[in-house]
Each structure stands twice: as structure tokens, then as C-alpha cells.
C-alpha positions in Angstrom: -81.0 -33.1 108.8 -82.1 -36.4 110.3 -80.5 -39.8 110.4 -81.4 -42.0 107.3 -84.4 -43.9 108.0 -84.5 -46.3 104.5 -87.9 -48.8 104.1 -87.1 -52.7 104.2 -86.6 -53.5 100.3 -87.4 -57.2 99.8 -85.4 -59.0 96.4 -88.2 -57.8 94.1 -87.9 -54.2 94.9 -84.4 -54.2 95.2 -83.8 -55.8 91.4 -86.7 -53.0 89.8 -84.8 -50.1 91.2 -81.5 -51.8 89.1 -83.7 -52.3 86.5 -84.3 -49.8 83.5 -88.1 -50.0 83.4 -88.6 -47.4 86.0 -87.3 -45.2 83.7 -88.8 -46.0 80.7 -92.6 -46.4 82.6 -91.8 -42.9 83.8 -90.9 -41.7 80.0 -93.9 -44.0 78.6 -96.3 -42.8 81.1 -95.6 -39.2 81.4 -95.6 -38.8 85.0 -95.5 -40.5 88.1 -97.3 -43.5 88.8 -97.9 -46.0 91.2 -96.5 -49.9 90.8 -98.6 -52.9 92.2 -96.3 -56.0 93.1 -99.3 -58.9 93.0 -96.7 -61.8 94.1 -96.5 -60.0 97.3 -99.8 -59.7 98.2 -100.0 -63.5 98.0 -97.5 -64.4 100.2 -98.3 -62.2 102.9 -102.3 -63.5 102.3 -100.6 -67.0 102.4 -99.1 -66.2 105.8 -102.4 -65.6 107.3 -103.6 -68.5 106.7 -100.5 -70.4 108.1 -101.0 -68.6 111.2 -104.9 -69.8 111.9 -103.6 -73.6 110.4 -101.0 -73.5 113.1 -103.1 -72.3 115.7 -105.2 -75.1 115.5 -108.2 -72.6 114.7 -110.9 -72.1 111.9 -110.2 -68.8 110.8 -111.3 -66.8 107.4 -109.1 -63.5 105.8 -111.2 -61.0 104.1 -109.3 -58.2 102.3 -110.2 -55.3 103.2 -110.4 -52.9 99.9 -110.3 -49.7 101.1 -106.7 -49.8 101.7 -106.2 -49.8 97.7 -108.6 -49.4 94.9 -106.3 -50.9 92.1 -108.6 -54.1 90.6 -105.9 -56.2 91.0 -105.9 -57.4 94.6 -109.5 -58.2 94.5 -108.6 -60.2 91.5 -106.0 -62.2 93.6 -108.4 -62.8 96.5 -110.8 -64.4 94.3 -108.5 -66.7 93.1 -106.8 -67.0 96.7 -110.2 -68.2 97.9 -110.1 -65.4 100.2 -113.1 -62.8 101.8 -113.4 -59.0 100.9 -114.2 -56.7 103.3 -116.2 -53.7 101.1 -117.5 -50.4 102.2 -119.6 -49.2 99.3 -121.9 -49.9 96.6 -118.9 -49.1 94.3 -116.8 -51.6 96.0 -119.1 -54.4 96.6 -119.8 -54.0 92.8 -116.1 -54.3 92.1 -115.4 -56.9 94.1 -118.6 -59.0 92.5 -116.6 -58.2 89.0 -113.6 -59.3 89.8 -115.0 -62.5 90.8 -115.4 -62.3 94.5 -118.3 -64.1 95.3 -121.3 -62.7 96.9 -121.3 -64.8 100.1 -117.5 -64.1 100.2 -118.0 -61.1 100.6 -118.9 -58.8 104.7 -120.1 -55.0 104.4 -118.8 -52.8 107.3 -118.8 -48.9 107.0 -120.8 -47.0 109.2 -124.9 -45.9 108.3 -125.1 -48.6 104.9 -126.9 -46.9 102.4 -130.2 -48.7 101.0 -129.2 -49.6 97.8 -125.9 -51.2 99.5 -127.8 -53.2 102.3 -130.5 -54.5 99.1 -127.9 -55.9 97.0 -125.9 -57.2 99.9 -128.8 -59.3 100.7 -129.6 -60.2 97.6 -125.6 -61.1 96.9 -126.0 -63.3 100.4 -122.9 -61.2 101.8 -122.2 -60.9 105.6 -123.2 -57.4 107.1 -121.7 -55.5 110.1 -124.7 -54.1 111.3 -123.8 -50.8 113.3 -126.8 -49.4 114.3 -130.3 -50.3 115.6 -132.0 -47.9 112.8 -129.7 -49.7 110.5 -131.0 -53.2 111.6 -134.7 -52.2 111.0 -133.9 -51.0 107.4 -132.1 -54.7 106.8 -134.6 -56.8 108.4 -137.2 -54.7 106.2 -135.2 -54.8 102.9 -134.6 -59.1 103.7 -138.8 -59.4 103.5 -139.2 -56.9 100.6 -136.5 -58.9 98.8 -137.7 -63.0 100.4 -134.0 -63.6 101.4 -132.2 -64.0 104.7 -129.8 -61.3 105.5 -126.4 -62.7 107.6 -125.6 -60.7 109.9 -122.7 -59.9 112.4 -123.9 -57.2 115.2 -121.0 -55.1 115.5 -120.1 -54.2 119.5 -119.3 -50.9 120.4 -115.5 -51.2 122.2 -115.7 -50.7 126.2 -112.3 -49.2 125.5 -113.4 -46.8 123.3 -116.7 -45.5 124.1 -116.1 -42.1 121.9 -116.5 -44.3 119.1 -119.0 -44.2 116.5 -118.6 -47.3 115.4 -120.8 -50.6 117.1 -124.3 -51.2 119.3 -123.4 -50.6 123.1 -124.7 -53.0 125.6 -128.5 -51.9 125.9 -128.6 -51.8 121.7 -127.0 -54.6 122.0 -129.4 -56.8 123.6 -132.5 -55.1 121.9 -131.0 -56.1 118.7 -130.8 -59.8 119.5 -134.4 -59.3 121.1 -135.6 -58.2 117.4 -133.5 -61.1 115.3 -134.1 -63.5 117.6 -138.1 -63.4 116.7 -137.3 -62.7 113.1 -137.0 -65.4 110.5 -135.7 -62.8 107.7 -132.1 -62.9 109.5 -129.3 -64.9 110.4 -127.4 -63.7 113.2 -124.1 -65.4 112.3 -121.7 -63.5 115.1 -120.5 -60.6 116.1 -118.2 -57.7 115.5 -116.0 -54.8 116.3 -114.4 -52.2 115.1 -111.2 -51.1 117.4 -108.5 -48.4 116.4 -104.8 -49.2 117.1 -102.5 -52.3 117.7 -103.0 -53.1 121.2 -103.2 -56.8 120.7 -104.0 -57.3 124.5 -107.2 -54.7 123.5 -108.0 -56.1 120.5 -107.9 -60.1 122.2 -110.2 -59.1 125.3 -112.7 -57.8 123.3 -112.6 -61.0 120.9 -113.2 -62.9 124.4 -115.8 -60.9 125.3 -117.5 -61.8 121.5 -117.1 -65.0 122.4 -118.8 -64.9 125.2 -121.8 -63.0 123.5 -122.1 -65.8 121.1 -122.7 -68.4 123.8 -125.5 -66.4 125.6 -127.1 -65.5 121.8 -127.1 -69.4 120.8 -129.7 -69.9 124.4 -132.0 -67.4 122.3 -131.8 -70.0 119.4 -129.7 -67.4 116.8 -126.6 -69.3 115.4 -123.6 -67.0 116.9 -120.8 -69.3 115.3 -118.6 -66.4 113.9 -116.8 -63.1 115.4 -114.7 -60.9 113.1 -111.6 -59.0 115.0 -111.1 -56.6 111.9 -108.0 -55.5 110.8 -105.5 -53.3 113.3 -102.3 -55.5 112.4 -99.2 -53.5 112.0 -96.9 -53.3 109.2 -93.0 -53.1 110.2 -91.6 -50.1 107.5 -87.9 -49.5 108.8 -85.7 -51.5 110.8 -85.7 -50.7 114.5 -82.6 -49.5 114.9 -83.2 -46.9 112.5 -86.5 -45.7 113.4 -84.3 -45.4 117.3 -82.4 -43.4 116.2 -84.8 -41.4 114.1 -87.0 -40.8 117.4 -83.7 -39.8 119.3 -82.5 -37.3 117.0 -85.5 -35.9 115.5 -85.6 -31.6 115.5 -87.7 -29.4 113.7 -85.3 -27.9 112.1 -84.1 -31.7 110.0 -87.8 -30.4 108.4 -88.4 -27.8 105.6 -89.7 -24.6 107.3 -89.4 -26.2 111.2 -92.3 -27.9 110.1 -93.7 -30.2 113.3 -95.8 -33.1 113.3 -97.9 -34.3 116.3 -96.8 -37.5 115.5 -96.0 -40.3 112.6 -97.5 -43.5 112.1 -95.4 -46.2 114.1 -92.5 -47.1 111.3 -91.6 -49.7 113.1 -93.5 -52.5 115.0 -91.5 -55.3 116.3 -94.7 -57.6 115.6 -96.6 -56.8 112.6 -98.9 -58.5 110.0 -99.1 -62.6 110.4 -97.3 -62.4 113.4 -100.0 -60.0 114.9 -101.9 -62.6 114.1 -100.2 -65.7 115.9 -99.5 -63.2 119.0 -103.5 -62.6 119.2 -104.3 -66.1 118.8 -101.0 -66.9 121.1 -103.6 -64.2 123.9 -105.3 -65.4 126.8 -108.5 -62.8 126.7 -109.2 -61.0 130.2 -111.2 -63.8 132.6 -110.2 -66.9 130.7 -107.8 -68.7 131.6 -106.8 -70.0 128.1 -105.7 -68.6 125.3 -107.8 -66.7 122.1 -107.0 -69.9 120.1 -108.5 -72.6 122.6 -111.4 -70.1 123.6 -112.9 -69.9 119.9 -112.0 -73.7 119.4 -113.6 -75.3 122.4 -117.2 -72.9 121.7 -116.8 -73.8 117.6 -116.0 -70.7 116.7 -114.9 -69.3 113.4 -112.6 -66.2 113.4 -112.5 -63.3 110.9 -110.1 -61.1 110.1 -110.3 -58.0 108.0 -106.5 -56.9 107.2 -105.7 -54.1 104.3 -102.4 -52.3 105.2 -100.6 -56.3 106.6 -101.7 -57.8 103.2 -100.5 -55.3 101.2 -97.4 -55.2 102.9 -94.6 -54.5 100.4 -96.5 -55.2 97.4 -96.4 -51.7 95.6 -94.8 -48.5 95.3 -94.7 -45.1 94.0 -92.3 -43.6 91.7 -92.2 -39.5 90.9 -89.5 -38.0 88.5 -87.5 -34.5 89.7 -88.7 -32.1 87.3 -86.5 -29.1 89.6 -83.9 -28.9 92.2 -84.3 -25.7 94.2 -81.2 -24.8 96.6 -82.1 -23.4 99.9 -80.1 -22.6 103.4 -78.0 -26.1 103.4 -80.3 -28.4 101.3 -82.4 -28.3 98.0 -86.1 -28.0 97.4 -86.7 -31.2 94.9 -90.1 -30.3 92.7 -91.5 -33.7 91.7 -94.4 -34.0 88.9 -97.0 -35.0 91.0 -98.8 -34.1 94.0 -98.5 -35.6 98.1 -102.4 -36.2 97.7 -101.0 -39.6 96.2 -98.9 -40.2 98.9 -101.8 -39.9 101.8 -99.9 -40.1 104.6 -100.5 -36.3 104.2 -104.4 -36.7 105.0 -103.4 -37.8 108.3 -101.8 -34.2 108.7 -98.3 -36.9 109.4 -95.6 -37.3 107.0 -95.1 -40.6 104.9 -91.1 -41.5 107.0 -89.2 -43.9 105.1 -86.6 -42.1 102.8 -87.6 -42.4 99.2 -84.7 -43.7 96.9 -83.3 -42.2 94.4 -82.5 -43.4 90.6 -80.8 -41.1 88.8 -80.9 -40.7 85.2 -77.9 -41.4 83.5 -75.6 -38.2 83.4 -72.0 -36.9 84.4 -72.7 -35.3 87.7 -73.3 -39.2 89.2 -70.6 -39.6 91.5 -71.4 -36.3 93.1 -70.2 -36.5 96.5 -73.1 -37.2 99.8 -75.2 -37.1 101.8 -77.3 -34.1 100.1 -80.0 -33.3 102.1 -83.0 -32.2 100.5 -87.3 -31.9 100.7 -89.4 -33.0 98.6 -92.1 -30.9 97.3 -95.2 -31.3 94.7 -96.0 -29.5 91.6 -98.8 -27.3 92.5 -98.8 -23.9 94.0 -99.4 -24.5 97.4 -96.8 -24.1 100.1 -98.6 -27.1 102.4 -97.8 -29.1 99.0 -94.7 -31.3 100.2 -94.4 -35.4 99.8 -91.5 -34.7 102.7 -91.0 -32.0 105.1 -88.3 -33.9 106.1 -84.6 -33.3 104.7 -83.6 -36.8 103.4 -79.8 -37.7 103.4 -79.6 -38.9 99.5 -76.2 -40.3 98.6 -76.1 -38.3 95.5 -77.3 -34.7 94.6 -80.5 -35.0 93.2 -81.0 -34.4 89.6 -83.4 -32.9 87.3 -84.7 -36.2 85.5 -83.8 -38.5 88.6 -86.7 -40.9 89.6 -87.9 -40.9 93.7 -89.3 -44.2 94.9 -90.5 -44.5 98.2 -91.4 -48.2 98.6 -94.2 -49.5 100.3 -97.0 -47.0 99.5 -100.0 -50.0 98.2 -101.4 -49.4 102.1 -103.6 -46.5 101.9 -100.7 -44.1 100.9 -101.7 -44.7 96.5 -105.1 -43.1 96.1 -106.8 -42.5 99.8 -106.6 -38.8 99.3 -105.9 -38.2 95.0 -107.3 -35.5 93.4 -106.4 -34.0 90.1 -106.2 -31.0 91.5 -104.4 -28.4 88.5 -106.0 -31.1 86.6 -102.7 -33.1 86.7 -103.6 -36.7 86.3 -104.2 -39.4 88.6 -100.9 -41.5 88.7 -101.8 -44.8 86.8 -101.2 -48.3 88.7 -98.9 -50.3 86.7 -99.1 -54.3 87.6 -95.4 -55.2 87.5 -94.7 -59.5 87.3 -91.7 -61.6 87.0 -92.8 -64.9 85.6 -89.7 -65.6 83.8 -85.5 -63.7 83.0 -87.3 -60.1 82.8 -90.1 -57.7 84.3 -93.2 -57.2 82.7 -96.0 -54.7 83.1 -99.6 -54.0 82.3 -101.8 -51.3 83.4 -104.2 -52.2 86.1 -107.7 -52.7 85.1 -109.0 -50.1 86.5 -107.2 -47.8 84.9 -109.2 -47.9 81.7 
């Protein structure tokens, strides 16, 4: 079996693991469920804002709603005055219903539907334009409804020429020419969509966007903001645990000798708001000052659109053990849910941090460990495994025990959910602790 890979656990999670509430929720809800911890979302958002303040930069944080469908995070974003990044008419409608003002929305995504563009213009949302034909449709819609469209022109990253997002140099020049002669559009600046977590790449491309702003102003365009998107890593596990895991990794450490082409970098030495601090302190190629100094000098507002990083430790997922089947030196646990509710499988990978075993009351709790076990789901598909890895549990798991997968709010909970076998989707439970005990409610989207 592999070396242990425990997830970072803050005080709120540690307290809940020792609280009877988790078993009570499992009994009352009758299946797997997701726990949402909005106070952690609040603290992550505050950390991003402090990074801007400490650097003396005019910055704006937009929560990337695609990272989690729950309403509570958008509601907290509205209360905190954050912006929200939406990519569909449904996401836009949900954000407005949660109290987010239209002017605090940025609409991203490729080839946006006319319905989405029309509502975005009517609500005064900022629209990231991805293609020339999309720009033409947006300008026509703005003229039709007699409103000015607020626009960011999205730049195709030179480092990722195969990306389907953004305008290349010639397309950008054509877009700027059209916008300069059209009174129905206000070009507020530029953005990009960059995969991965390379801070240097992001800083270099941000520097190019600043230069684009300066050139666009020469044509009379506003161009006073840039968006560097998301791409702020999350640190799930400790450095030593991650190193030892990778050093000892073998196919036999997984059920059926399963192999993967790669994993998410579950340890990141620079994560969350610290990634923003590092970005602001970087010097873009061709410049003699930091990105923070560059945007200050140009009078530019810097926008970020984190999703996973705002949800760091802000939620976890709970399954109940339904069966234990012995195999050659390890067990296969079957739980009351599906791997579709732990969406890393969508990326042909595995959510690696160890689930925490929360035993039910039973007599054999002192069984010696470690006890290796993989975790399968309650469907009749061989591939439906929540955890292929043979986890070294401290005691032998048993029917009725809970498995808690920590830090799943960012993309894991619902990016790939499906009511396969007519199994109900796990409900989302909002938990807080205003006094001396935890209290819970179902997230508004459950109703």
C-alpha cells in the first residue's frame, strides 16, 4: 500500500470529525452528502483582498461560480461585495437571485448564447469576448436593446496557441478597430484564459495586457482593467507526505494495478492568495518593474477569478460504508454513493488525499492497523471507484462507518454528478457554529 497522504484539516473540520452531527446527518439524509463551510470561503476571499491592499493595487476578486453549484457561496460573495464569474444563463440567473448586482458579474465561456449576451447587456455585466463573430452578435444585441455593452477582449495566450479561447493578434486588431467606431460598446480592457499554475507565464501575459490597454487608449478606448483569470493553486497535503507518496508510488498500490497518466499537484508551496502575492511581485518579461508597479503606473484595475482557491477547505464530502469485501491483503469498501460525486475521475485521474474514517459505535474499534482498503461505489460498473488507491486506514473499516473526503468544495462535488441508477444526488448541507454547537441547513439550491 502507498504511504499515507492525509489532507490538511483546519480546526472546523477536526471539530466536526469528533462531533456526532456527521452520523446524524448520514442517518437523516439517508445517503452521501456534501458539507459546506461558508466561513472558510469568507476567510479565503479576505486573504485575496489583503494581497491587493498590501501591494497597493486596485484589484477586484470575482468568484468563479463553475467551481461549485451551491447557492451559499454566491450569497456570501454578494454580502462581501465580491464579483462573480458566470458562464451560462443559469449561472447568471442564480447569481442575480443570490443578490449579486449585474454590474458585479463577468460573463466568460466560449460562444455565448444570444440569450446570455442579451441579459448580460441589460444587467450591465462585463462580457469577456472570445471571438469576432461573438463580438458582432454582442454589438447587434446592444444596439437592439439600446444599452452599451461592457467588454473585455480576451487575448489568445501565445504560450498556448492551440487553445480554443481568445483572439490572436490579427483578430485582436480587427476587434479593436470595430469597437473604436461603435458607440454601443465600452472596451474596459483585456483578459486571457491560461491553463495551469505557472506564475511566470501569467505575469508575462498580464504585462502584455497592460501594453494592450495603453495602445487601446490611443484609439479613444477606455481600457483601464485587465483580468488574469484564476489559476491559483490549492495546497491539499503536506510537502513531506506528497514527496513520500510520489517516491513510493507503484501500480500494486492501486486496486487492479490501476495506473494514471498524472495527478493534480496536491501539494503546492505557493497557493491561494499567496499565489496572487507572488504574481504581483513578479516582473513581466520586457519590463523593469513588478506587475504591481506596472498596473499602478498605468492606472489599471487588476481582476482575478479564482474558484478552487476561494473554496479551499470550505467543504467536504461524506459517504457511508455499505459493505466490506476482503481481497488479497486488502479490502474493497462499497459506499452509498458514486464516484460521479467526487469528480476528479472526470479528468481520468484520482482524488488522492486520504479519506478520514469516522467509525460508528462498535465493539471492534481497537482492531490493529494499518488496514489497506480501496473504495468502490454503489453502482454495477467496474470503473466506478471513488478511490483506487489502497488507503492505509488506522483501523479495519466496517459497515456503518463514515468516510470523509476533505476539501472537495472546489470542482469535486458536482462537476460530474449524475443520478445514475436513479441514485439521488448528494444534498449540500451548510454548517456553521455561531455559538457552542454546530447547526446545519440545506443549501437553498436543494429546494
